[in-house]
N, C-alpha and C positions, 0 to 999 in steps of 0.2 A: 437580406436586403443589401444592397451595394449602392454607391453613388458614382455616377460618372464625374469627371473634372468640371463639366458645366453645371453640375448640382443636380441633375435630373436622377430619380432614383430609378433602380433596376431590382426586379425581384427574381432571384435565382433560386432554383431547385437542386438540392443536393442530391447527387445520383446514388443509387443504392450501391452497397458493397458487392463486389464481385463474388466474394466468398463470405459466408456467415460462420462465425465460430459455433460449433457443437457445444450444447450445454454440456455439464459435468454429469457424467453418468449416461449419456445417450448412446455411448457405444460400449462394447465389451471387449477387452483386450484379449487378444488370443496370440498363440505362438510365442515370438519373441518378446513382445511387449508383455504378455502375460506372465512369463518366465521372469522378467527383470521386475515386474511390480510385486511378484510374488517374493523375490529375494529381499526387496524392500521392505515388504509387509513384515517379513519373518525374521528380518535382520536388524540392523542397526536402526534405521528409521522408523520402524514400526514398533520398536520396544523402548524408545527413550523415556516415555512416561514411567517405565518401571524402575529405571536406574538413575537417570541422569538429573542431577539436582536443580539444574537450571530450568527443568520442566516440571517435576514432581514437587519441587519445593520453591517455585517461582512464587515472587510476590502477587503475581497476577491470580493465584490459586490460594492466597492466604499465607504463603510461605515467606522465606527471607532471603533466597539464593538470586543474587542478580550479579552480572558480570561487569555491569557499567551502570551509570545513573540514567541510562536511556530506557531501561527496563524493556528490551527488545527481544530478549531470548525466547520468551513465551509466544509472542506475536509470529515471530519467525518459525518457529515449530508448529504453531496452529495452522499457519498459511501453508505448509509443506504437508501436515497431517490430513488436510480436507480433501484434496484432489487424490491422495493415495488411498484414503479410506473408501470414497464413494467410487473412484475411477476402478479400482479393484473389487468393490463389493465386500469389503472385510468388516463383518458385524462387530467384531472387537474393536477395530479401530473407529468404526462410526459411533459405537458407545462411548470412546475417549472424546471423539468430537463433542457428544452430547453433554457429557460431563463437564468437559471445559467450558462450552458455551453457557451452560445454565448457571455456572459459577460465576461467570464475567458479567452475564445479564442481571442476575439475582444482586450482584454488587455495583451496579450502575449507580453512580451518584445523584443526588437528587435534581441538579443542574444539568445532567445528561453526560457528565464525564465518565469515560471508560477506562479503567485501570486503577492500579495501586496507589497512585499519588494521593496523598491526603491534604496537601495544601496547593491553593491556586497558584503559587510561586514556583513550584515544582512541576508544574504541567509543561510537558513537551509534547506536541502533537505527533512527532515522527513515528512512534511506536503503534500508533493507531492505524498507519498507512497498511503494513502487512495485515494487520488485524482484519482491517475491512476488505481486503483480497480475499481472505478465508471467508468473510460472511456473504461475500456475493455468490461464492461459489455453493455455499449451503444453500442460498435460494434457489440456485439453479437445480441442484441436485436433490433437495428435500423441500418441495414448496410449502409442505405442511409446517415449515418452521416460520413461514412468512408472517403469520399474525402476531407473533412476539417478537421476532427478531427487527422486521422493518421499523416500527415505531421506536425501538431503541436506538437504530441507526439514525434516523431523522431526529431524534432529541438530541444525539451528540453532533449531528451536523449543524444543527441550529446554534449549539454551544461553540463548536469550531469557527463558524462563520462570524460570531459576536467576536471571538478571539482575535481573528484575523483583521476585524475592522478596528480593534483596539491596539493593533501592531504588537501582539504578545503571542505565545505558543511555540516558538523557536529559541529554546535555550542554547541548543547548539546548531551546527550548520547542516546537520544531516537531513532534517526535513525540507530544507532550503534548496538542497542540490537533488531532493527525490520527491519533489512534491507531485510528479508525474504520476506516483503510485496511487495517490489519493484520487487523483483526477480520474484515473481508470474506473475506479468504484463508482464515483460520482456519475460518470458518462454512463456506465452500466446501469446505474438507478434511472437516470433520465430515459434510457432506451426501453427499459423493462418495468419499472414500477415507480413513476415519477411521484404518484399518490398527491396530485395537486401541488409539488414543490418545485415545479420547474425553474421558477426565478431563483429560488434559493439555492438550487444546484449550480445554475449558471454564475451566479453571484460568487458562490464559494469557490468555484473552479477560477473564476477571474482573480479573486483575492490570492489565491494559491499562487497563481501564475506571477502575479505582482509581487510577491513576497518572496518568490523562488530566485535563486540565481539564474542568470542568462548564459545558457551554454552556448548559445549562437555568438555571443560577444567574444566567448574564450576562444572558440573554433575560429579565430582569425589569425592573420600572419602576424599582427602587431602584438598579440598577447599570448599565442600558444608557445607552450615551453618546448622547444624543440632539443634541448641539450639533453645529455645523458643526466638522469636525476641523481645518479652515483655521485657524479663529479661537479655538478654545478654548483655555484655559490650565489647567495647563501645557501645553506642546506635547506632543502624541504623536510620539514618534520610534521607530525600530527598536529601542532599548533601553528603551523603556517598557514597564513591566508590561502594560499595556492593550493595546499595540500588537497582540498575536495576536489579539485580538477584533475588530479592525478590518481586518485584512489580508485583501485580497479574496478570495484562493484559500482561506484558512481558512474564512472565512464561507460560502463554496460548499460545501466539504467538511463542514462541520458538520451540513448537510442529510442527510449520509448516517447521522447516528445517528437511530434512529427513536424517535420519542416524547419523547425527552429534550430535543430542540432546538424543541418547541414554544413559541411565546412565551406567557410567563404574565404576570398582572398585568393 
């Protein structure tokens, strides 16, 4: 629904997408793609669970190895492993997905929190964003996981919603600049398995947007940093307020925000 300037209401219909993304596992890789996925499955990407301590000794799996307080190493690995395992149809990797998924869900906390953080003051939502991207791909590729996985996801979403209402959940800026990653998962749930949670999903997406940094404001001639970052003063460091705007991954991910990231001015 929209309103004209004279106050009259107009009901609009959203046009269907011209192209619909295929669900994970719907196509079988052949030729060049099959070769590349085979190299990944049999190479570094497909064997990290065997040797990489940030995976096999991750705090998410009961270990103690993390490279930062964000506890993001395991979710990054998980989000990459899921499409490789199901897209390539590799049973060894699918079993790794199952093992990791089962551990995470078995250790979900009573209030819905997912992850190794043991105190509420240590909870930062960010690492759950790539985790959820892995979750929705599992729901696509293996619908039999739905009865167990989906309730756990909504239990966490309810908690996340309450945290955002209380203005907590972002101890550092990563979740503020990458909030669109979680919106992708929430939008997918709305379109595929809303489970009578439509209002919760939309409210949570709205709160994420409100808590997130405004990329459109940065891409303005009055605020954009045009100077060479190696020479500009004061020096931009990882602790500078402006650092998130120039972090390479952040800049790439901001393009996931529709319309709001168009350069203005």
